[in-house]
C-alpha positions in Angstrom: -6.9 9.0 6.3 -7.5 5.3 6.7 -9.8 4.1 9.3 -8.7 1.7 12.0 -11.2 -0.4 14.0 -9.4 -1.6 17.1 -10.2 -4.5 19.2 -7.3 -4.4 21.7 -6.7 -7.0 24.3 -5.5 -5.3 27.4 -4.8 -7.2 30.7 -7.1 -10.0 29.5 -10.1 -7.6 28.9 -11.5 -6.7 25.5 -11.2 -3.0 24.8 -13.0 -1.2 22.0 -11.0 1.9 21.2 -12.9 4.7 19.6 -12.3 8.4 19.5 -12.3 11.5 17.3 -10.1 12.2 14.4 -10.3 13.6 10.9 -11.2 11.4 8.0 -7.9 11.0 6.2 -5.3 9.2 4.4 -4.9 5.6 3.2 -8.3 4.2 3.7 -8.4 4.8 7.4 -11.4 6.9 8.3 -11.2 7.8 11.9 -14.4 6.7 13.5 -11.9 4.8 15.6 -8.8 6.7 16.6 -5.9 5.6 14.4 -3.6 4.1 17.0 -1.6 0.9 17.1 -2.7 -1.6 19.8 0.0 -4.3 19.9 2.2 -5.9 22.4 5.2 -3.8 23.3 7.6 -6.1 21.4 5.7 -5.7 18.1 7.1 -2.3 17.2 10.7 -1.6 16.2 12.7 0.9 18.3 12.0 4.4 17.0 15.6 4.8 16.1 16.0 1.5 14.3 16.9 1.4 10.6 15.5 -1.2 8.2 17.7 -4.2 7.7 19.7 -4.4 4.5 18.2 -6.8 2.1 20.4 -9.7 0.9 18.5 -9.9 -2.4 19.0 -7.5 -5.4 15.9 -8.0 -7.6 14.2 -4.7 -6.7 15.8 -1.5 -7.9 15.7 0.6 -4.7 17.6 3.5 -6.3 15.1 3.8 -9.1 12.1 3.5 -6.7 13.5 6.2 -4.4 14.2 8.5 -7.4 10.5 8.1 -8.4 9.4 8.8 -4.9 11.5 12.0 -4.9 10.1 13.0 -8.3 6.5 12.8 -7.1 7.3 15.0 -4.1 9.6 17.5 -5.7 8.1 17.9 -9.2 4.4 17.3 -8.6 3.9 18.3 -4.9 0.4 18.3 -3.5 -1.7 15.7 -5.3 -5.3 15.4 -4.0 -7.7 13.4 -6.1 -9.1 15.3 -9.1 -6.3 17.9 -9.1 -4.5 19.0 -12.2 -1.2 18.0 -10.7 -2.4 14.4 -10.1 -3.6 14.1 -13.6 -0.2 15.2 -14.9 1.4 12.6 -12.6 -1.0 9.9 -13.9 0.3 10.5 -17.5 3.9 10.1 -16.3 3.0 6.9 -14.3 1.1 5.4 -17.2 4.2 5.8 -19.4 6.3 3.9 -16.9 3.9 1.0 -16.6 4.1 -2.1 -18.8 1.1 -1.9 -21.1 0.1 1.1 -19.1 -3.5 2.4 -19.4 -6.1 4.5 -17.6 -9.3 3.0 -16.2 -12.0 5.5 -15.3 -13.8 5.4 -11.9 -17.5 5.4 -12.5 -19.4 8.1 -10.7 -16.3 10.2 -10.0 -15.6 12.4 -13.0 -11.9 13.0 -13.6 -10.6 10.2 -11.4 -8.8 7.3 -13.0 -6.8 4.3 -11.9 -3.4 3.7 -13.6 -3.0 0.0 -14.6 -0.1 -2.0 -15.9 -0.1 -5.7 -16.9 2.4 -8.5 -17.3 0.5 -11.3 -19.1 -0.1 -14.8 -17.7 -2.8 -17.2 -16.6 -5.7 -16.2 -14.4 -6.8 -15.5 -11.7 -4.4 -12.5 -11.7 -2.4 -11.2 -8.8 -2.8 -7.5 -8.2 0.0 -5.4 -6.7 -1.5 -2.0 -5.7 -1.0 1.3 -4.0 -2.8 4.7 -4.1 -1.2 7.6 -5.9 -3.4 10.5 -4.7 -2.7 12.2 -1.3 -4.6 13.9 1.5 -6.8 16.9 0.5 -6.0 18.3 4.0 -3.7 19.9 5.0 -3.1 22.0 1.9 0.4 21.3 0.6 0.6 17.7 1.9 3.0 15.8 -0.2 2.7 12.3 1.3 6.3 11.0 0.8 5.4 7.9 2.8 1.6 8.1 2.4 1.2 7.8 -1.3 4.5 8.4 -3.1 6.4 5.4 -1.5 3.8 2.8 -2.4 3.4 4.3 -5.9 7.1 4.2 -6.5 7.4 0.6 -5.3 4.5 -0.7 -7.5 5.9 1.0 -10.6 9.4 -0.4 -9.9 8.0 -3.9 -9.3 6.0 -3.7 -12.5 9.1 -2.8 -14.5 11.2 -5.5 -12.9 8.7 -8.3 -13.8 8.0 -6.9 -17.2 11.7 -7.0 -18.0 12.3 -10.5 -16.6 11.7 -13.8 -18.3 8.2 -15.1 -17.6 8.1 -18.6 -16.1 6.0 -21.1 -18.0 2.5 -21.1 -16.6 3.0 -18.0 -14.5 0.0 -16.0 -13.3 -1.0 -12.7 -14.8 0.3 -9.7 -12.8 -1.6 -6.5 -12.6 0.0 -3.3 -11.1 -2.7 -0.9 -10.1 -2.3 2.6 -8.8 -5.7 3.6 -7.2 -7.0 7.1 -7.5 -9.4 8.6 -4.9 -8.2 6.6 -1.9 -8.2 9.7 0.2 -11.6 11.3 0.9 -12.5 14.8 -0.2 -12.1 17.5 2.5 -15.0 17.5 4.9 -16.5 14.3 3.6 -17.3 11.5 6.1 -17.3 8.6 6.8 -14.1 7.5 5.2 -15.4 4.1 3.9 -18.1 6.0 1.9 -16.0 8.9 0.8 -12.6 7.3 0.2 -11.2 4.1 -1.4 -13.0 5.1 -4.6 -10.6 3.7 -7.1 -10.1 0.4 -5.3 -13.9 0.0 -4.9 -14.5 0.5 -8.6 -11.6 -1.8 -9.6 -12.8 -4.6 -7.3 -16.4 -4.3 -8.5 -15.3 -4.5 -12.2 -12.6 -7.2 -12.0 -13.3 -9.4 -8.9 -13.9 -12.5 -11.0 -10.5 -12.1 -12.6 -8.4 -11.5 -9.5 -7.1 -14.2 -7.1 -5.1 -12.1 -4.7 -4.1 -8.5 -3.8 -0.9 -7.2 -2.3 -1.3 -3.6 -1.2 1.6 -1.3 -0.3 1.1 1.7 2.0 3.3 3.5 4.5 6.3 1.4 3.5 9.3 3.8 3.6 9.5 5.3 7.1 13.2 6.0 7.7 13.3 4.8 11.3 11.2 2.4 13.3 9.7 0.6 10.3 7.6 -2.5 11.4 4.7 -4.3 9.9 2.5 -6.3 12.4 -0.3 -7.9 10.5 -3.5 -5.8 10.6 -6.5 -8.1 11.0 -8.1 -7.3 7.7 -5.2 -9.0 6.0 -5.4 -12.7 4.9 -3.4 -14.7 7.5 -2.1 -17.3 5.0 -1.0 -14.8 2.5 0.7 -12.8 5.3 2.6 -15.9 6.3 3.8 -16.2 2.7 5.0 -12.6 2.9 6.8 -13.2 6.2 8.6 -16.2 4.6 9.7 -14.1 1.6 10.9 -11.4 3.9 13.0 -13.8 5.9 14.5 -15.2 2.8 15.6 -11.8 1.6 17.0 -10.9 5.0 14.4 -8.4 6.1 12.2 -10.7 8.2 12.7 -8.4 11.3 10.3 -6.0 9.6 7.4 -8.4 9.9 7.1 -9.6 13.5 4.8 -12.4 14.6 2.6 -10.0 16.6 -0.5 -8.5 15.1 -2.2 -5.1 15.0 -5.2 -5.5 17.3 -7.7 -4.3 14.7 -8.4 -4.0 11.1 -7.5 -1.1 8.8 -9.9 0.1 6.2 -7.8 0.7 3.2 -7.7 -0.1 -0.5 -7.6 -3.8 0.2 -11.0 -3.7 1.9 -13.2 -3.7 -1.3 -11.3 -6.9 -2.3 -11.6 -8.7 1.0 -15.4 -7.9 1.0 -15.7 -9.8 -2.2 -13.8 -12.8 -0.9 -10.5 -12.0 -2.5 -7.4 -12.8 -0.5 -5.6 -9.6 0.3 -2.9 -8.1 2.5 -2.2 -4.5 3.5 1.5 -3.8 4.1 1.2 -0.7 6.2 3.2 0.6 9.1 0.4 2.7 10.7 2.6 3.7 13.7 4.0 6.6 11.7 4.6 9.8 13.7 4.4 12.0 10.6 1.0 10.6 9.5 -1.5 13.1 8.0 0.8 16.0 8.5 3.1 18.3 6.5 6.0 16.4 8.1 5.4 13.4 5.9 8.1 14.6 3.6 11.5 13.4 2.2 13.1 13.8 5.6 10.8 11.0 7.0 11.6 8.3 4.4 14.6 6.4 3.2 15.7 4.4 0.2 16.9 1.7 2.5 13.4 1.1 3.9 11.8 1.2 0.5 14.3 -1.3 -0.9 13.8 -3.7 2.0 10.0 -3.8 1.5 10.4 -4.0 -2.3 12.7 -7.0 -2.1 10.3 -8.9 0.2 7.3 -8.2 -2.1 9.3 -9.1 -5.2 10.1 -12.5 -3.9 6.5 -13.0 -2.6 5.0 -12.2 -6.0 7.6 -14.3 -7.8 6.6 -17.3 -5.7 2.9 -16.7 -5.9 2.8 -16.4 -9.7 4.2 -19.9 -10.2 2.1 -21.6 -7.5 -0.3 -24.0 -9.2 -3.0 -23.7 -6.6 -4.7 -20.6 -5.1 
C-alpha cells in the first residue's frame, strides 16, 4: 500500500489528514489515510468510461492480454515468492535486451530491466510487478499487473520502431519489492525496495522517470497530479494526452498531497519524475482488484498518452 500525505485545503483552512490504515500497495504506506482530497470536479463520474484514443501507437490488445496472463496464470505475486520469480523470467524474455538486476540487501528480489539505446541521460518508464502480501490471494489486476503490462508493451513498441537520430536512451524497469512484507511498517522503510536500489545505483544516468500505477480502472478513471510529481513533466503529459484524445483523464486539478511510491527515491535524488496513479480506486488493496475492475479501453488510453509523451521527450534536446 502506498502512503499518501495529504495537505488538503478545505474552506480556506489547511487540514492535515491522518488516520489509521494498513501499510500496503504501491508505495503508499498509510501513516496518512489513503484518500483523495481534491475539488469535486477533479474526479470523473464513477460510471464514466475512459475516452477512446485517437492514436494507435500502443498495442492495447497485447497489453491487456499480458495483464490477464499475470492474473490468470501467475495469480498471487508477493515479493520473493516463487510465482513472482517465474513471472520475472517471462517478463525478461519480453523486454528488449531484457536482464535482471539484483536488489542489494534483499535476497531473491530483482528488478527486470529492458533498454532501447540512445544518448544519456536516460528516460526511465517504470512500474512495480510484485503485489500485496496481504490479503492472501490478492492478484492486483490494477495494482501491479496493469502498470507492468503497459511498461512491457511500451518497451516493445519503441524497440521495434525506428530510432530518431540523437534520441535519448529509454529504460523500461519493472520494480520488485514495491509492496512491503506483511506486518512491516512504515511503508517508506519496508516498501519501494526495488526503486530505491535502482535510483541509488543509476541516479547519475537518469534524467526523468515516468511511473505507471493504478492505470486501468474500468470506470471513473482520472489522474489529478499528486504533488510529488514534477509539475513541468506533468504538463508535458497532459499535452500528450490531449493530442491523443484522452486529455479528459488528466484534469487541471491536483491531488492535495503527495503519494509515496516508486518515483519517490528518484525525486529525493533530484530526478524529475511523475506518478500516473488514480488513487481513488474503490477496489484498492482488496480481493476485488481483479479482472472485473479493469478494462482494455482504460489501459489503451493511458498507454497512448504515455507513448506520445516518451516519444516527445526522447528527441528533446534539453532536459
